[in-house]
ZAGU-855843 format. One record per atom (N, C-alpha, C): x, y negated, z negated. Coordinates in steps of 0.001 Angstrom, whole numbers, plus 500000, padded with zeros to 6 digits. Layout:
BEGIN
XYZ...
***
This chain:
BEGIN
609046370534878563609165369396879464608632368138878786609238367028879111608827365752878554608354364859879699607252365249880322606737364523881476605232364742881554604609364315882684603160364440882792602764365870883128601456366102883188600945367459883392601337368026884755601306367190885804601640367687887134603082368157887194604000367351886675605407367734886674605618368997885847604951369066884719605093370248883863604608371501884584603487371371885320602976372526886055603935372996887135604535372051887865605486372426888924606715373111888331607234372550887252608430373120886627608161374524886112607027374719885445606707376038884909606497377063886021605973376613887163605768377539888281607102378023888853608035377090889107609313377471889705610284378047888681609970377896887402610833378481886375610851380002886480609797380577887038609734382031887159610708382554888211611030381744889229611962382181890273613415381957889859613674380802889257615033380498888815614952379420887740615715379549886659615645378550885583615911377145886108615130376209885617615233374840886113616598374223885801617199374619884684618530374088884349619569374533885360619465375774885813620413376284886812620250375522888126619000375259888513618758374535889771619303373111889677619090372456888554619567371081888401621085371010888366621726372027887803623189372056887821623721372345889218622993373150889978623414373506891328623190372354892291622092371616892114621773370479892973621600369244892093622698368648891648622584367509890721622059366259891420621442365405890634620958364118891134622165363221891388622233362663892579623416361899892973623449360541892274624628360182891827624874358876891207625890358146892052625586356909892421626412356174893368626877354863892763628065354414893237628584353126892836629283353156891498629953352062891176630665352006889885629721352056888684628475351632888880627504351652887779626819353004887626627214353963888484626619355304888443625078355224888524624607354495889526623171354343889732622576355634890278621543356139889623620869357334890118620028356966891334620246357682892411619514357406893646618179358145893578617203357475893040615865358041892863614852356908892852613744357121893502612632356158893513611459356816892803611107356357891631610022357013890879608665356778891532607728357614891152606360357516891680605691356260891164604934355592892009604094354474891575602824354483892393601826353765891889600495353793892497600461353112893854601468352298894169601504351618895465602038352551896555603185353158896300603780354055897299603094355411897318602722355903896127602099357221895952603032358355896369604315358143896201605293359199896400606539358872895577607373359873895422608649359722894718609712360500895492610946360009895484612019360702896196613281360719895344614138361707895617615372361913894864616463362353895847617658361874895652618801362265896475619669363227895676619827364433896205620594365464895503621742365944896398622765366455895732623971366910896414624062368427896337624299369052897476624404370509897543625818370935897143626013372237896844627368372718896521628354372494897653627888372417898891628785372179900016629129370714900179628563369832899343628863368412899439627931367647900352626883368294900864625922367632901735624805367009900896624244365917901395623177365218900678621816365629901246620912365918900334619528366244900692618610365224900030617642364744900814616625363833900282615345364636900069614852364676898842613616365397898503612527364378898172611341364581898735610231363650898511608955364449898223608167363940897293606880364552896945605881363440896675604585363761896823603565362752896586602243363130897209601427362117897496600109362344898095600274363007899449599539364066899725599750364823900972599678363962902224598680363057902293598540362256903509599694361266903668600241360769902547601384359863902630602645360617903053602822361816902543603994362609902900603939363007904376602761363410904853602629363845906244602959362715907216602605361476906866602899360353907755604398360139907940605213360619907006606658360421907078607388361615907686606617362639908029607237363869908531607084363970910055608136364452910690608112364736912129608279366222912411608696366985911412608901368426911559608277369135910356608114370435910494607692371256909363608575372493909305608726373025908108609630374145907875608903375454908146609469376280909064608871377560909428609990378593909544609962379581908638610975380634908628612384380061908566612562379018907766613884378426907577614316377488908676613458377191909644613821376312910753612876375120910794613401374002911264612605372791911425611906372830912774610559372801912732609749372882913948608982371571914095608949370976915306608219369713915482606732369885915170606169368841914565604756368847914203603914368563915443602888369383915654601960369192916758600538369058916219599574368895917121598178368707916701597633369945916012598061371103916442597587372338915813598014372399914353599263372016914084599731372038912696599004370978911866598788369818912429598076368771911688596664369212911333596020369947912215594675370441911921594717371472910796595718372357910832595858373338909762596171372651908429596980371600908507597280370839907291596015370237906689595179369646907513593933369046907021593012370099906423592918371248907070592052372304906563592542372835905221593855373032905101594408373529903844594230372500902726594502371249903037594343370192902036592892370076901594591968370168902555590547370072902228590087371274901415590587372469901737590187373674901004590627373585899541591846373124899297592318372975897924591538371885897193591304370777897891590644369638897241589201369960896865588491370707897711587100371043897410586972371961896206588053372624895835588056373432894620588355372601893380588568371310893584588886370440892461590335370519892033591208370995892925592622371150892585593409369915893015594393369579892225595266368448892548596333368928893526596449368229894655597323368659895743598490367690895872599698368247895971600919367461896133601669367989897354602096367070898203602871367432899374604363367372899090605136368276899717606590368360899538607278368227900887608397367529900886609178367374902107610646367139901745611507367241902763612932367021902516613585366547903816614846366118903685615631365715904855617103365963904555617771366656905482619224366844905386619887365632906013620678364934905212621391363776905749622657364256906458622846363859907703624022364325908455625325363927907746626236364874907532627494364544906828628353363553907587628236363513908935629048362555909696628568361124909461627288360956909174626758359610908892626800359273907407626729360306906562626695360077905110627745360982904456629018360576904544630079361380903931629991361359902410630879362135901774630816362253900318631134360938899619631907360075900283632239358790899651631257357672900038630136358041900677629163357030901082628489356454899836628387355143899825627793354458898663626315354163898943625461354995898370624019354800898502623568353669897577622593352903898055622097351774897260620574351693897340619991351317896207618571350962896134618521349551895572618159348607896419618163347205895998617079346960894959617423346136894004616462345765892981615467344753893537614346344656892844613302343733893288613800342298893207613599341559894287613992340153894347612763339295894075612797338507893011611642337676892660611366336602893722612420336096894348612219335070895360611689335664896658612085336881896950611623337544898168611076338915897795609918338966897170609398340246896670608979341176897804608949342449897491608522343454898453607013343371898633606563343427899869605137343362900156604466344648899715603179344560899493602412345716899062602428346792900140602784348012899786602868349115900733604174349204901469605049348233901294606342348245901987607318349148901235608170349836901993609159350729901386610212349934900627610766350530899576611885349878898889613063349679899845613866348686899545615020348371900399616182349300900022616485350230900911617538351220900687618403351296901946619570351941901819620471352114902972620536353575903419619401354261903292619292355638903774617858355842904246617618356819905117616286356965905742615251357542904773614019357052904938612870357560904175611799358128905097612126358278906371611191358841907355611881359972908108611164360498909118611663361636909899611987362815908991611076363098908066611290364179907103610744365492907658611052366555906946610557367888907277609556368307906218608336368605906663607284368996905729607525370433905270607494370629903937607775371939903353606486372682903032605537372022902423604298372698902062603488371891901063602414372506900599601501371905899626601531372709898337601435371998897228601283372631895920599928372204895368599102373184895026597779372914894464597760373366893010597349372477892136597311372765890699595889372540890179595437373481889416594098373397888846594183372761887462593418371704887287593336371031885991591862371004885590591361372111885055589914372208884790589470371214883730588244370739883835587716369829882799587664370523881442587792369735880404587735370289879051586322370719878710586257371633877768584951372101877301584182370948876653582920370867876983582057369862876375581966368555877145582806368388878191582777367126878932581481366997879727581079368069880408579846368011881200578641367730880312578572368391879156577446368156878240577471366721877727578679366196877455578780364820876964578316363823878018578655364067879283578233363153880349576720363219880546576133364403880406574673364514880493574015363710879374574584363760878184574037362962877083574227361467877338575334361124877998575536359714878347574444359233879286574074360057880254572997359683881176571679359504880426571405360405879469570174360288878682570201359011877850571364358651877346571506357454876507571557356173877316571452356278878640571474355082879472572865354575879769573882355426879597575274355052879860575679355612881214576127354757882095576551355181883429578049355465883405578420356654883861579826357077883876580332356987885306581417356232885502582036356037886814583436356640886777583761357441887773585098358036887850586001357124888676587139356771888101588165355997888793589470356764888627589979357334889720591115358244889628592117357961890735593296358506890562594331358401891584594348359573892531593540360603892272593475361760893161592797361390894471592970362250895475592312362011896755590809362197896612590073361687897578588619361593897452587952362957897322588413363963898088587781365278898021587976365924896656589174365809896115589430366342894773588581365613893742588536364290893850587746363498892902586270363861892981585754364031894203584339364381894357584041365756893774584942366713893975584721368058893446584721368054891920585683367372891322585744367312889854584530366559889312584156365464889994582985364700889546581726365554889578581630366438890565580478367334890634580525368372889516581721368858889171581856369855888115581441369305886757581736368045886497581455367477885179580138366700885151579409366652886266578074366068886243577985364616886636579069364009887091578981362615887542578270362541888887578538363499889773577821363626891045576837364779890912575572364494891102574550365524890943574569366545892087574725366062893313574628366951894471575696366547895482576617367478895777577653367184896759577089367018898163575962367636898442575351367479899763574870366058900005574792365270898944574371363874899061575549362951899333576747363511899489577920362690899775577774362037901150578163360775901307577979360084902602578675360782903763579864361349903547580576362020904638579769363196905182579168363965904277578372365115904724577077364671905391576485363596904903575268363074905538575581362581906951576734361947907101577117361451908429577271362601909424577919363690908985578092364833909875576767365546910133575953365682909098574708366428909223573707365705910127573612364394909967572642363619910747573262362948911965574576363172912162575286362647913326575126361133913438575404360468912319575310359013912302576581358398912882576442357202913392577572356568914079578634356088913100578205355507912000579156354929911045578922355492909649579966355395908848579865355846907464578962354933906649578905353646907009578053352710906276576577353100906379576163353642907527574782354087907668574487355264906739575457356158906604575272357296905701575247356840904248576071355862903904576091355353902529574778354678902164574133354044903129572852353390902864571769354408902535571878355639903064570883356679902810571216357516901580572404357373901060572862358245899972572787357537898629572573358328897585572643357814896212574041357963895624574958358489896428576333358729895987577277357892896823578317357384896185579337356611896889580703357116896450581555357409897425582926357868897165583851356956897967584591356124897274585405355095897909586877355316897559587730355240898572589167355300898338589720353891898156590830353816897434591396352511897113591804351704898318592253352376899400592637351648900603591474350893901222590330351543901273589146350884901817588680349769900901588715350008899604588336348964898651589233347751898795590544347974898938591479346857899060591250346094900355590904346792901436590625346116902705589425345188902579588390345637901897587217344788901683587556343606900773588383343856899751588777342759898856589594341707899597590489342160900470591283341210901262590389340409902193589346341031902695588426340319903589587705339197902859587350339436901590586611338425900816587531337498900034588834337657900172589758336827899389589693335354899792589251335077901009589158333679901454587935332968900886586984333716900354585786333093899784586091332526898411585421331449898060585628330828896758584995331688895666585452331488894447584910332268893329583447331953893060582996330757893461581595330372893251580664330943894308581210331516895333580385332068896408579740333364895940578410333449895933577752334676895437578010335891896311578436335691897553578689336819898450580067337434898247580890336809897435582224337361897223582128338665896430582724339696896994582737341041896386581326341598896178580373341131896962579006341658896839578948343132897243579829343542898169579869344950898588580192345854897411581092345397896523581477346209895372580333346322894378579605345245894182578456345301893278577368346225893830577187346211895155576205347128895758576643348581895587577922348855895690578423350214895457578165350653894021578412349763893091578270350114891677576823350360891272575883349878892067574471350094891757573964351445892242574833352201892914574463353558893311574355354443892072573635355568892228573461356491891096574773357154890697575511357677891676576778358373891422577894357599892101578914357214891337579992356366891852581328357014891522582167357163892545583513357720892376584489356869893185585579356465892543586661355757893226587912356632893176588568356790894331589750357640894435590925356835894992592121357367894726593356356736895220593389355239894873593065354914893644592983353515893233594312353041892650594551351770892782595716351100892202595293350335890955596242349849890160595862349041888988595020347826889353595336347210890513594545346048890935593121346453891272592966347621891904591615348106892221590808348344890952591428348948889958590719349241888708590286347944888020591139346945888083590792345664887469589614345016888185589582345099889501588466344538890264587162345278889964587247346586889782586052347369889454585485346940888109586360346717887115585907346271885799585246344898885903585866343987886658585290342646886828583916342717887487583772343594888482582483343712889169581412344269888235581768345234887397580797345776886433580365344705885439581312343898884975580969342831884039580131341741884693580335341510885987579517340517886685578075340965886817577838342274886688576465342804886697575866342845885297576513342169884340576048342060882949576104343392882213577023344253882603577216345512881901578283345349880820578129346112879746579181346236878749580064347398879188581328347114879464582207348072880122583208348637879118583295349964879099584326350671878340585203351422879330586514351319879174587467351957880074588357352878879263588505354121879741589423355069879114590602355286880051591769355491879474592964355717880278594133356097879405595207356526880057596385356954879309597687356435879890597669355895881111598909355501881764599120354008881811600309353635882304600634352222882466599712351576883490599343352334884518598464351789885561597071351470885038596685352106883940595347351871883381595298350669882443596452350196881999596478349170880947595809347855881351595950347339882602595212346099882926593706346243882801593161347370883285591716347587883181591291347795881741592106348497880955591789348708879540591756347370878802592704346498879138592764345185878487591579344315878876591151344394880127590068343552880611588707344023880123588544345310879886587246345871879519586762345317878185585454345374877983584886344970876692585346345902875582585494347181875920585985348174874964587054348998875670588295348846875273589388349617875850589710350817874980589753351988875604589979353240874871591199353926875473592193354191874653593418354864875101593523356233874455594192357133875151594397358485874642595546358495873629595309359117872495596294359090871425597450360054871619597197361191872296598245362205872448599108361953873681598471361799874832599222361676876076599321360231876551598692359306875854598705357915876281600070357273876100600399356366877025601646355609876928601501354486875900602639353966875467602617352880874481601944351633875050602129351410876342601513350229876962599995350341876921599479351526877244598022351728877213597481351618875794598221352153874828597768352081873438597741350641872938598732349844873325598766348445872884597632347633873503597223347991874721596157347242875388594774347653874920594650348798874260593342349352873911592807348769872609591492348823872481590815348458871239590616349673870339590451350843870961590200352090870236591200353127870702591718353905869770592657354973870077591973356304869807591843357122870847591202358429870730592278359443870346592310359823869087593424360596868560593525361981869183592392362630869463592437363991869996592209364051871503592137362890872179591957362831873638590711363583874092589689363599873275588481364377873562587357363414873938586899363504875184585878362573875672584572362639874880584069363833874498582795363863873742582820363044872463583991362795871903584057361985870684583685360536870948583826360094872194583395358735872529581891358611872352581176359663872741579722359651872577579339359626871103580115360309870270579853360246868833580028358820868309581026358122868834581217356731868440580062355851868871579526356108870072578369355344870546577174355573869626576948356829869257575829357141868376576001356467867017577210356532866468577440355917865162577280354408865223577689353804866341577486352368866493576023351991866509575206352793867173573765352519867194573153352716865810573627353734865093573112353969863742573447352788862839574667352283862925575075351141862101574224349916862428573991349672863718573205348509864113571773348613863588571153349794863735569789349972863250569722349876861738570734350402861053570742350324859584570855348883859120571678348106859771571800346689859404570477345956859616569782346274860697568493345633860928567491345998859832567512347261859405566589347684858345566907346967857034568180346874856698568570346232855444568219344745855480568483344099856622568139342675856744566633342485856638565864343328857323564406343217857231563900343475855827564507344427855136564120344722853748564341343514852847565481342856853010565772341702852153564958340473852540564665340320853833563859339174854244562428339288853748561893340502853702560489340690853342560201340233851922561134340434851010560890340090849607560818338588849385561219337795850374561173336338850192559740335823850118558833336458850863557445335964850900556749336161849559556747337377848954556087337519847645556734336685846548557966336300846733558629335456845726558360333983845967558046333611847194557792332206847514556342331819847291555405332680847644553979332345847572553544331947846153553978332656845096553560332209843743553939330772843424555103330316843891555492328927843632554648327965844441554264328369845660553349327527846430551978327465845761551523328597845212550248328589844485550320327701843247551478327685842604551636326800841434551538325343841846552204324966842952552190323578843389550827323157843941550168324038844675548927323662845343547705323877844465547648325001843727546451325352842976546708325457841474547926325174841055548283325199839628547966326552838985548174327638839742548029328985839190549312329327838449549236329780837229550456330105836473551341331088837244552627330892837089553582331720837834553490333185837424553252334089838370553312335523838045554736335992837802555702335284838361557112335691838261557950334430838196558895334414837263559738333232837138561083333456837817561896332452837765563174332507838488564096333574837922564032333817836620564899334838836027564548336220836578563232336509836647562826337797837189563174337915838678563061336799839403563450336831840823564924337184840969565759336568840127567190336889840164567437338341839784566690338836838821566861340233838418566497341180839559565450340829840295565045341679841425566069341607842551566457340375842921567352340210844069568765340710843769569252340427842572570634340789842244570722342199841687569686342660841034569764343959840385569002345051841095567682344899841151566842345980841670567083346250843151567378345230843958567507345413845407568840346020845823569817346025844927571157346459845334571175347931845688570677348776844797570760350218845030569955350665846245568732350201846479568050350589847729568831350198848977569471349028848947570282348630850098571433349604850330572054350027849236573167350977849362572674352329849855571544352777849294571044354090849683570583354112851134570105353002851637569685352975853040570843353255853989572039352832853621573196353080854483573591354542854510573105355334853544573411356760853504572258357623854019571213356997854526570088357761855030570495358564856269569883359714856473570131360532857656569662359775858897570516359673859929570091358934861139568841359532861753568039358689862341566838359146863022567223359996864236566475361048864462566709361865865645566290361093866895566962361419867988566655360729869225567345359391869351568380359153868533569069357869868604569723357670869972570248358761870555570906358653871854569909358671873016568628358835872723567627358792873786567165357367874062567534356464873192567162355072873394568099354427874411567566353511875185568375352818876165569278351792875477570423351489876071571311350479875459570601349139875340570894348443874298570262347145874079570921346081874958570166345052875249570666343907875995571286342931875002572606342764875079573300341948874078572892340488874140572334340053875260571907338663875363570554338431874716569778339487874510568426339355873967568300340061872623568765341300872557568586342113871357569689341826870346569516340732869627570477340368868589570150341106867294571042340948866314570819341595865029569603340999864332569467339687864371568303339005863790567526338357864937566375338899865211565545338396866305564256337797865764563559337057866628562282336496866228561280337567865855561334338696866542560430339794866225560664340305864804561950340392864414562261340861863065561751339887862018561907338576862246561434337590861282559903337604861190559225337725862334557768337773862310557283339005861564557920340135861817557518341374861140557775341286859637558921340709859253559277340650857835558427339623857085558235338446857672557562337360856957556036337419857079555536337621858280554107337457858521553335338773858531554007339886858520553300341169858469553601341876857157554808342338857009555162343070855798555095342180854566555628340950854700555650340044853551554268339670853065553344339405854001551990339020853615551272340178852932551436341397853465550791342562852843551320342768851432552622342654851261553192342810849921552692341733848977552646340507849478552204339398848629550748339591848191549900340047849084548501340295848731548401341382847666549188342441847808549165343496846804549667343023845458550730342207845462551280341703844206550307340740843520549693339837844295548737338906843706547509339640843179547083340695843883545957341475843403546281342117842053547478342684841957547875343279840677547950342211839584548419341027839919548517339930838961547139339521838463546180339337839375544841338920838979544134340003838160544349341261838515543716342350837767544243342396836340545544342291836167546143342356834829545716341148834001545751339963834600545330338772833867543849338842833504543026339432834384541604339571834079541386340516832914542194341572832821542074342501831706542365341819830374543161340794830399543518340092829167542732338803828981541646338632829712540753337515829445540911336341830366541906336364831255542100335251832188541455335620833519540204335182833711539505335515834938540150334786836125540126335400837327540789334780838484540310333369838770538979333128838632538468331792838924538982330767837936539269331226836706539754330297835688541248330019835803541960330809836607543404330591836756543724329425837670542781329031838497543030327894839371543060326609838541544083325795838771544301324526838074544389324742836567544996325882836200545109326234834788546520326037834251547494325974835120548877325963834661549180324761833772548558323623834029548826322419833237547595321990832453546649322911832215545415322601831506545468323228830127545274322437829077545352322911827695543986323368827167542919323159827955541591323347827392541071324762827418541525325591828317540992326937828434541772327863827526541030328635826715541656329545825760541132330955826008541906331942825754541429333330825904540466333681824789539697334712825032538736335162824032539465335739822827538758335630821600539420336082820384539620337585820368538710338327821018538834339777820967539912340323821914540480339444822744541525339929823649542741340379822855543271341534823207544424342108822516545582342160823509546683341607823107547852341519823986548913342481823477549219343468824316550249344431823969551535344014824676552571343820823887553831343315824412554369344201825531554430345506825244555072346398826212554198346627827429552847346616827222551976346743828378552158345570829333552244344368828791552389343190829644553705343240830391554743343686829710556045343773830389555993344814831490555361345942831168555325347023832140554580346594833404553419345934833209552648345517834366553381344447835161553971343507834451554658342421835164555800342933836008556546343875835464557690344370836216557304345467837188556189346162836886555717347153837849555319346474839148554803345260839056554481344507840268555716344357841137556812343971840508558052343832841273558520345165841817558329346228841011558749347570841442557949348020842658556616347837842621555770348235843745556116347413844977556356346126844765556701345248845888557948345750846601559002346025845838560275346417846448560173347718847212559467348691846654559468350007847274558456350126848395557363349360848341556533349280849536557339348667850674558062347630850326558896346952851318559937347902851889560532348714851044561557349662851476560990350664852466559790351207852142559193352193853037558667351538854310558208350313854222557656349647855387558714349234856380559906348872855898560947348374856786561817349485857311561579350741856828562489351835857196562517352074858694561388352022859354561377352273860791560096351762861397560021351848862702558823351422863387557661352325862997556469351710862906555297352497862527555031353614863521555312353342864768555115354368865784555994355576865504557232355326865111558148356428864863557756357192863610557231356472862591556928357136861326555664357987861451554636357472862129553330358130862117553047358965863364553661358635864475553269359285865712554353360149866328555607360025865909556665360837866486557081361882865464556774363126865765557011364204864798558478364500864614559348364024865565560762364378865446561505363476864466560861362402863997561535361527863043561584362211861692562750362323861145562908363014859870562360362160858734561630362779857817561074362052856691562196361643855747562317360347855433563416359920854580563219360380853138564298360499852444564287360888851043564285359621850202563123359363849562562992358099848830563386358250847366563660359462846884563836359658845444564929358763844888566067358734845559567167357919845046566836356451845052566173355988846143565825354572846224564831354169845156563799355021844930562764354659843971563306354664842551564129355670842224564675355734840875565632354574840610566326354118841669567253353008841471566528351718841149565254351618841568564504350388841331563876350345839948563863351438839210563205351478837908564105350939836817565410350874837097566362350616836015566096349309835276565848348205836018565666346920835364564331346837834638563332347624835088562057347622834370562239348166832964563099349147832793563352349700831464564243348789830630564920347867831321565859346996830614565196345726830103564142345230830808563531343954830450562973343910829024562244344947828556561609344827827226562593344635826077563858344950826293564840344834825217565560343492825211565142342575826089565742341252826078565159340441824923565936339534824334565383338675823257564298337764823816563359337390822939562245336555823382562709335199823893563794334696823315564292333400823749564817333429825173565024334637825696565560334764827051564597334196828085563281334273827829562277333804828755561784332398828450562248331769827391561825330424827068560572330397826202560248329256825605559087329151824708557772329162825483556698329590824771555366329598825356554724328224825205553986327811826193553378326491826180552003326487825526551219327555825724549826327568825286549718327998823831548765327388823137548484327726821750546990328025821596546642328859820635545228329187820378545007329240818874544224328295818387543886328236816974545134328256816092546113327446816523547306327297815699548316328399815845548066329411816677549019330505816847549608330463818259550924330690818310551582330751819612551404332141820227551199332180821558551208333465822246552627334007822289552731335312822435554056335896822626554677335350823899555968335115823814556662334554824974556554335462826197556518336778825944556449337708827072555143337572827823554036337388827067552737337269827709552692336024828573553206334908828062553217333675828850554117333811830044
***
């Protein structure tokens, strides 16, 4: 079959009694007029039913209709019993409600069936049936029947078909993880409310069916459903009621804060389910969620879902069963139609965001130890511990590999236990990140680097007190017994940069609380990062002396090695 799941289920069920091709050949779909127009009204979310005109072997016309049980029942005046049409009475209507409720509480999708024999004296074989096309100047009102020249009421009710469409494996677990991650899952479906509530309970959207407002109203004998909804943490709304409330508030201006306030109050409930919704209803629900400052993701597969998918902040369409319209409106295409994969995408998005923050903080921190020496030169005339060439070597060379390796680090455990960030406050670069990078991590690194600088210079005869106002002073000379080893000086000078970078790398990796106090945080593997930072230290000693420029200081007619200066 090349149709939706419900149609496929019905066809496969009746295929066991008689092949569907034989039935279609025996009762062909009637085509009327010179254009051979098929007399059929397809299902849509407004009517919630579909009908077809078929011709029997005797030449009589039969009208077959299927759709939402309550919509079909409203059009029926008789029911089929032992091959005879029997008038519908209150007893039958009660049995109909009980049967429909029993199927729906099992989470089964229920479809009503009906038919009508058109009298041959009124509708002969040469009768030209017509279905008028939509008139743009005089459009059909919402809920109004299409304009046809044959009856769509006074039908005979045939029965109910209940089909089980069980949730996929892993959906309930995925929704539980969504709740832990601070993601609220709202069901918006075209099924009737009882079916929607049962399925929502099976997959974990509704925690307790006894908390449903209808049951609370019956149990506590409340006068109105609104009183029961006020006591319940669960809300189950049908599209008809939602549309009635929307029509009531349509006269209010868009600037009025009370407009659609009822919908926002519904959405603030713990468990939210919308049933029998239309495309317009789904769009209003998305708008209401966004008005509450939520980031909204909508999943869907049909044409009716495309407006909501387009309006949502993140539109997700099903790759296998989704229509082309839904796929074009979506931002993300779910290739395997598997809901738990959406949660994997959420986790990966959080990992990417946290990794970017770590990399940005890592790069910002190195600015302080590189800036302070130049400030010391300007203010106190302390000789530069690091020149611009070495700064470029660190920023362009040594920092590259740690940045790359950070993106391959194993994500921290508990990533989905964190609450969603507030996009208006929690930006990628925040004041907290700058304060932590510049005034905490940067200052500690700078103190360590300057300490190493003063210790090394002291070992070679330049006492710390003598380094102040020394950069432009020709009078102070090192002691004669001081011995300057070329490779030692290079090693110490570049080791300072090496220690700076890797302290910074370990410090910016995560929050101190997570590193020291949360045992579930996995210890990162620093081997690759640390080894990547050593490469330029081994490369510096082989540069020509002219690469660093001439030395300024002289002692007893001899120039110091350029590396030492």
